[in-house]
N, C-alpha and C positions, 0 to 999 in steps of 0.2 A: 630536471629529472635526475634522480640518483639511482643507479642500477648496480646491483651485485648479483647478477643472474646466475642461476645454477642450471646448466643444460646437459644433463647426462645423456649419453648416447646409448639408449636401451631400446628394447622392443616396444612396439606400439601398444597403447592402452586398450584393454578390452572394454567395449561398450555393449551393454545388454539393453536392447529395445524391448519395451513392455508391449503386451498385446492389447492394452487399453488405448483407444483412440476416440477423439471427439471430432465430429464433422458437422457442418452446418445443418440446421434442422428448421425447415420452413414452417413447421407447425407451431413454433414458439412465437406468439404474437402479443403485442400490447395494443391498447386502444388509445389513440392520440386525438387531440383536438384537430379539427379539419375545417378550414374556412376557404372554400374554393373561390378564386377570382376576386377576393377583396370584399370590402364592406358593402358596396352597392349590390353585388351579386348575392351576398349574404342576406340582405334585406328582401330581395325577391324570393329567396327560399323560405324565409320566415313568413311572408305573406301567403305563400302557397300552403304552408303547414296550417296557418291560422284559419284559412278558408275551408279546411276539411270539416265535414260534419262530425259531431262528437262520436257517433257510433263508428264511423269509418276510421277516425283517428285512433280509437281504442283497438279496433281490429288490426290496424297497421302496427301499433305498438306491441300488441301481444305476439304478433308474428316475429317481430324483431327480437323480442325477449326469448322466444322459443329457439331462434336461430343462433343467438349469441350468448345467452346467460351461462351455458356450460363451457364457454371458451374464455371467460374472464371472471376474476374474483370481484363480485358485487358490481355487476354491469350497471345497475340503476344508479349507484353512487357516481360512477363515471359520467353517465348521462347528465346527472344533476350538476356536476362540476362544469361540464361543457356548456350546459344551458346558461350558467352564470356568466360565462365568457362572452355570450352574445346578448346579454341583458340590455346593454346600451343601444344596440342595433334594434332590438325589439321596441324599446321606448321611442326611438327615432321614427319607427313605423307607425306610431300612434297607439300602441297597445298598452294596456295597463297590466303589469305583471301580477298585481294583487287579485285580479279577476280570473287568472288563468289556472285551471285545475292542475293538480300534480301530474296526472297522466299526460296532459298536453305538454307540460314542461319537459317531461322525460322524452317525449317524442321529438321535441325540438333538439334536445341534447343529442339524440341518436343521429339526427341528420347532420350534426356538426361533429361527428366522430368517424374515424376510420381506423381500420386495423393496419398495424405495421409489423412485418415479420423481422424481428431484431437480428436474427442470425441466418437469414436465408442465403447470403452470399459467401460468408466466411466466418470461421471460428478459430481464432489464432492468437499468437503472442501471449502465452500463459505465464503466470507468476504464482508460485506456491509458497504458502506460509503455514505455520502451525495454527490450528483452530484455537481460539481462546478457551473453548470448552474441551477439556481432556478427561472428563468424568466418564465412568461406566465403561472403561475399556479393559481388555484383557492384557496380560503382560506382553510387552513387546509391540503393542499397537500404538499408533499415533493418528489422531484425527487431523486432517489438513483441509485448508480452503484453497482452491485454485481459481484465480481470476482470469478472464479471457477478454480479448477484444472481439466483439461480435459485430459483424457488418451486414446490413440489410439493404433495403431499397434505397437507391441514390447513393450507395456507398457511405452512408452515415454510420459511424461506429459508436457503440455503447459499451459499457462495462458490465459483464455478467459473471456469475460465480457458480462453482460446483463444490460440493462437500464430499470428501472421501476419507477412507481409512487405509493407512499403511500397516501391514502386519509385520511380524518379526523377520520375515524374509523380504520386506519391502515390496510385497505384491500389493497392488492398488485395487480397491473396490469402491465403486460409486453407486449410490442409489439412483435408480432411473427417475429422472425428473418428470414432474407432471407438465402438462401443456399450459398450466396457469402461470402467468408472469405478472409480477406486481411492481408498478412504478411507485416511487416514494413520493410522499408529500414534500413539496419544496417550500422552504422557509427562507426568505431573504434575510440576510443580516442587516440590521437597521442602522448600525452606527459604524462610521468609518474614520480612520486617522488621516488628517490632511497630509501629513508628512509622507506617509506611505504612498498616497495617491501621487503626490508630486514627484517622489523618487521614481515611481514606475514610469511616469511621463518622461522624466529625465533619462532613464534607461533606454527609452524608445526615441530619444532625441526630439521630443515634442514639447519641451518646456517653455521655449522662448516665443510664445505667441500671445497676442492680445486676449484671445478667448480663454486661455489658461489663467491669466492675471485677473480678468473680469469675473470669472466664475469662482475661483478659489480665494480671491481677495476678500470676498464678502462672506466666506464661510469660517466658522470657528475651527479650532484645532481638531475637535471631534464633531462630526456632523451626521445627520441622518440621510437615508436614501431619498426621502421626500424633500429635504432641504437642497440636496444636490440637483434634483430635477427642477426645483423652483428656480434656482440660479441659472440653469440651462435655458429655461423658458424666458427669463428676464433678458438674457443675452440675445436670444434669437428674435424677440419681439420687435417688430418694426425695423428689422435690419436685413440688408441683403447679404447673404452668406456667400463667401467665395469657396472654392474647392478645398483649400487648406482648412478653413473653419469647419466645414462639414466633416472632414476627415478626423480632426482632433475631437470634435463633439462625439463622433462615433466611437473613437477609442476610449474617451471618458466613460461613455455608456457601457462599453465592454468591460472595463475595469470594475465599474460599479456592480455590474451583473455577476462578476466572477466569484463573489464571496457569498456563499449560501450554506444552509444546513438542510440535510434530507433525513427523513425518518421512515423506516419501514415498519409495518405492523408486526407485532411479536408472533402472530400466527402464520407467518410466511416461512417456508423452508428457504435455505440459502440459495438453492437453484431457482427460486421464484423471484429473487430480487434482481432488478436491473437498474443500473444508473444510466439513464438516457440523457443526452444533452438537453439542458434545461435553460441555458442562457444564450444570448447572442454570441458570446465568446466561444461557445462550443457548438455552434450551429452546424458545422461541417464534421463534427465528431470528437470523441474522446479516444485518445490513442495511447496504447502501450503503458498501462499502469504497472509500476514496479513496487509491489508491496514488501514491507519489511516489518518484522516484530522488533520494536525498538525498546531497549532497556534504559530507563531513566537512572540518574545517579543515586536515587534512593532505593533502587531495586525493583520498582514497579515497572510495568510494561504498557506500551501503547502501540498501536499499529499505524504506520504512516505509509502513504503511497504517493509516488510522483507520477504525473501523467501529462500529456500534451493536449491542450485545448486548441482547436483550430476552427476558424470561421471563414476560411477561403482567402483571407488577407493577412491575418496576424497569427503567429504561433505564440501561445501563452502557456508556459509551464505552470502547472498547478500542484498544490499539495493537498492530499485528502487524508483525513485523520479519523480513526474509529477505535473504540474499545471492544465492541461486540459485533460489528458488521450488521447492526440494525440502524444505528445512528451515525451519520457521516458529516463532518465539517469540511468544507472546501474553501480554499483561499489561494490567491496567486502567490507565486514565488517572485520576490522582488530582487533587484540588484543588477548591476551591469553585466554579470556573468550568468544570470538566470534567464538566458535568452535562446536556448536551443533544446533540441530533443534529447532523450536518453539520460536523464539525471537519476543516479542511484545512490540513495542515502545509506551511510554506514549504520549498523544496528545499535550503536551506542556512541557517546562522545569519545573523542580521543584527545587526551591532554586538555580537557575542559572545553573543547570546541566540537561543534557538529562538523561532520566531514561528508562530502558528496563527490561521487564520480560524475564526470560530465564529458561532453564532447563539444567544447566551446567553438572550435573552428570547423566542425563538421567532418573532421578527418582523423584526429588523434584523441587518445584518452588522456584526460586531465583529472586532477583532484583539487577540490576547493575546501576551505575551512571557514567557519563563521560562528560567532557567538549568538546568532539569532537564526533559528531554523527557516525563517521566511525571507531573510535578506542575505544575498550573496554578492558582496561588493569587492572582497579581497581578491587580489590577483591569483588566478589559478596556477597550479604547478603542472607543467607538462610531465605526464607519467609514462606514456608509451606511444611510440611512433610505429608505423608499418615497417616491418623488418623482413618478413618471410613472404614468398610469392602469393600465398593464399590470403594475404591481408594487404597487398600493395595498394589497393584502391582507397580503403578507409578502415578504421578501427572503431569499436564502440564497446560498451559494456552490455552484459546480458543479465542485469539485475544487481541488487545490492551485494556488497562483499559478504562472505561467510567467515565467521571467526573460527579459527582452529587453534590448537595449542602451539602451532608452528608459525602462524601468520594469518593474514587476511587472504582468503581464496577468492579471486575475482574470475568469473567466467566472462570471457570476452567474445565478441564476434568480429570476424574479419571478412572483407569483401575482396575477391580476387578476379581473375579473368572471367569473362562472360557473366559478370555480376553474380558470381557464385558466392554464397554466404557459408561460412563455417564457424564453429565454436572453438575457442581456444581457452587457455587458462594461464593466469599469472598468480604469483604469491607475493604479497606485500608485507613489509615488516610490521609487527603488531604495534610497536610504539611510535614508529615513524613510517606511516604508509606511503610517503613519497618515495620510499626505497623499494625497488623490485628485487626480491631475493631469489626468485625462481620463475622460469618461463618455459612453457611447452613449445617445442619447435615445430610440432605437427598438430593439425586439428584434432580435438578430442571427439568431435561429432561433425560429420558432413552429410549432405543429402544423398541417400542411396537411390537406386533406380525407381523404387516405389514412392519416393518422397519428392521427386524432382518436378512432377507435373502439378500445375495448379494456377492460381490467379497470377502469382509472381514466381516463375520457375526457378529452380536451383537455389532455394533459400531455406535455411534452418535458422531459427531465431528464438530466443528465450528472454523473458523479463524477470526471472527470479527462480533460483533453485534452493533446495534445502539439503542438509546432511542428516541422515538417519540410519541408525544401526550400522555405522561405519561405511556407508555408501553415499555417494553423491547422487541425489535424485534430480534429474533435469527434465522439467516439462518444456516442450519445444514445439514451435509452429513449423509446419511443412508448406512451403510455397505460398505463404500468406493465405492459406485456405483452411487447413484443418490442424489438429494438434495431437501429439503423442508424448510418450514418456520414455526416458532412458536412464540407466544407472551405471555408475562406475565405482569400482572398489576404491575407497579412499587410500588404502595402503599403496595401490598401484599408482595413483595420482601423486601421492606425496613423494614417492621415489623419484618421480620426474621433476618435482618442484623444490624439494628440500634436500640440502647436502646430507649425505649419509652420516657424517659426524654428528650433526644436530639430531637426526632421527635416532641414532643409537643412544646418545646421551639422554634424550627424552624418554626412550623406552625403558631405560634402566631405573629412573628414579622420580619422574614427575608425579607428584601426588596432587589430587584435586580436592580442594577444601571449599566448603560452603560457609560463608561468614554471615551470621544473622545478628543484626544490631540496629536499634532504632535511632542511634545517634550518628549523624552524618560525618562528623569529624572523626569519630572512632573508626567508622568504616573506612574512611580514606587513609588514616594512619596505618591501620592493621593490614589493609590491602597492599600498601607499599612494602611493609615488612615481609609479608608472605611472598611477594614477587621477588624481593631481594634474596629470599631463601630458596628460590627456584620452585616455588609452589604455584600451581594454577588456582585461581580463586574466582568463585562466583559470589555475588553480594546481594542480600535482600534485607528488608527493614523490619520484618516481623515473622512470626511463626507460620502464619497462613501462607505467605509467599514461599517460605522454606519448604512447606509440604508440597507445593506445586513444583518447585525445582527438583525435589527429591523424587517425585513421581516421573520426571522426564529425563533426569541425568543420574550418572553414577558418581558418588563421592567417597573419598577415602576417610574424611573426617569432617565434623561439623564444629565450628567455633560459634557459640551462641551466648548472647546476653541472657540474663534471667528475667529482669523486669522489662516487659515490652507490651504494648497494646496488641490486641488481636492475636491472642495465643502466646502465652509467655514461654520461657525456656523449659520450665517443668512440664507444661502441657505438651510441648514438642517432644520431650524425652518420653513421656507416657505414650504418645502416639507411636513413636518408633518401637517401643517395647511391645505395644499391643499388636502392631503389624509385623512383628518379628523382623524388623529392618536393622541389621547389625552394623550400623555406622557408628564409630566412636564419637562421643560428644564431649567437648571441653567447654566448661562454663566460664564466661567472663563476667565479672561483677565488681561494682564499686564497694560493696559492703557484704561481708559474709560472716554469718554466725555459725557456731558449731552445729546447731540444730539444722540449719539450711544445708550445710555441707553434708551432713549425714543423710538428709532427705535426698539430695542429688545423687550421692554415691549409691544409695539403695535402689534408686531408679535406674542406675547404670552409667552415670557420668564417670569418665575416666580421669578427669583432672579439673581443678579450679585454678583460675588465674585472676588476680586482683587488678582492677583498673586504677590508674593508667598502666597499661601493660608495657613492661620493659621489652624492647625488641629482642635483645640477646636471650633473655629468659624464655620468651615465647618460642623462638626457633630451637632452643635447647630442649624444651619440653616436647615439642613436636618431633624432633629427631629421636628422642627417647621412646616416644609412643610408637613410631613407625619401625624402629629397630628392635623392639622387644617381641 
């Protein structure tokens, strides 16, 4: 751990709590498969249903549909799906499915279905990110998605969402969700990498057993889910399994189950989508998703989330990935140091590597780096140990770091006396986030009298904040029961975290530039030149992505290539002119004719620079533009 902490002795930070709260709602239910008492009891139920006269069976089905069709989206489809799950039991009872009418099949499905209230017990541990869709908003507004951990019967946790809008004053508004809740279709991933499987077993210290050698020795480097199950069956056939064998087979089953893809119907609202545990790995719940909008090196974005899957025996950190919050891919996080809760991914690579906050020992904050987002084997760096009384018990992160012009802002949580949780903040160096350059000595948020009572008293907790309109917006859980929102002025927070000399220097002259170029090497070279000149730079690979960034951020200048796919430089300039957006544009081009230069200047370009761009010339031209 390298620390260069700035601890100014100033007044406490002002926290504004919002009037928006989310509490558990027992009316939000999903219809789940229900098999009471195992297969033998299921067969008894099937025989009773099949003995019903046709007329009575139809009357019973119609009453069920009257009672439940308005509580679920397409309840008959759910009944059909659950009927399919007991088809083998039906055949074992001697019934021919081909002779059973559709109404009777639906009735069977209804008896093997039960309602589950997903958020009847708690609605907590929120994470907030920008919505991928920022269209049709007024000036100053931002559409956001907030994920929550919802807990229902049996304390099983699922992942749910709400969509809202922040206005220019950071006031939040959410649409009232309907009572309809939609579970996704689950699609298992069919192909697996042997090396990844064995690495995970190694991480769990389960690699040196005969069962592992026998099963994986007969598999190819890439194998299917069916092939894995076949090898498991071959090993268990005519063999007396001991306790160790059963344990390892179960873990192999869990790892195989942990990789899947889920898809929601496009006609579902964000609040209607629930990611409920679907595998053995997650049977006891999905916990504490930390979502982050991740910017790839080519300027494109994708959303990642880390969460903890728990089955009562094994904790398995998972990575969830989406572009649109309709389709999600889920896979385990592998590696020796991907073995605990609370992993927070940085929103972009740092020096060519993925970076992740973690709490490997359950007590301190660490940072890890990897060239593979799924594998975390490199030794973590100790970042922060408990230092102040309100964090003496343990530390952790409260979501992914937030990038500011001064450094990486990390919201932390600390546990003190009487297991009281509070939120704090540290600032990490932008280029070397193993260095702490600033730290708050007092909590920025602690439970007040109205927030202390609940399932777990005296706890405030967050899984991810955002910065908007120069305020830090913190969604937070209260006593592991309900959720609220609070804001802090960024200027107040920065005064506590960043030395005044750096703040003053930045206020005087930092200009923010958007670089638009479809060539990766050009982007990398020019970005380094801009940073060396003291400029802040965002990078995208085409004009469409540039428009998205311009709608969400303020820029002092645009450096743009001309020839690009998906909206070229001239089209971008025409768009700015049409929308009366007065950002100066400097064109970068490998070849320029007099006619092209005249065309660009007429559209409003302020300068042309020929590629490859000379670093000194670029900085000189920018200096001239900003000082005129």
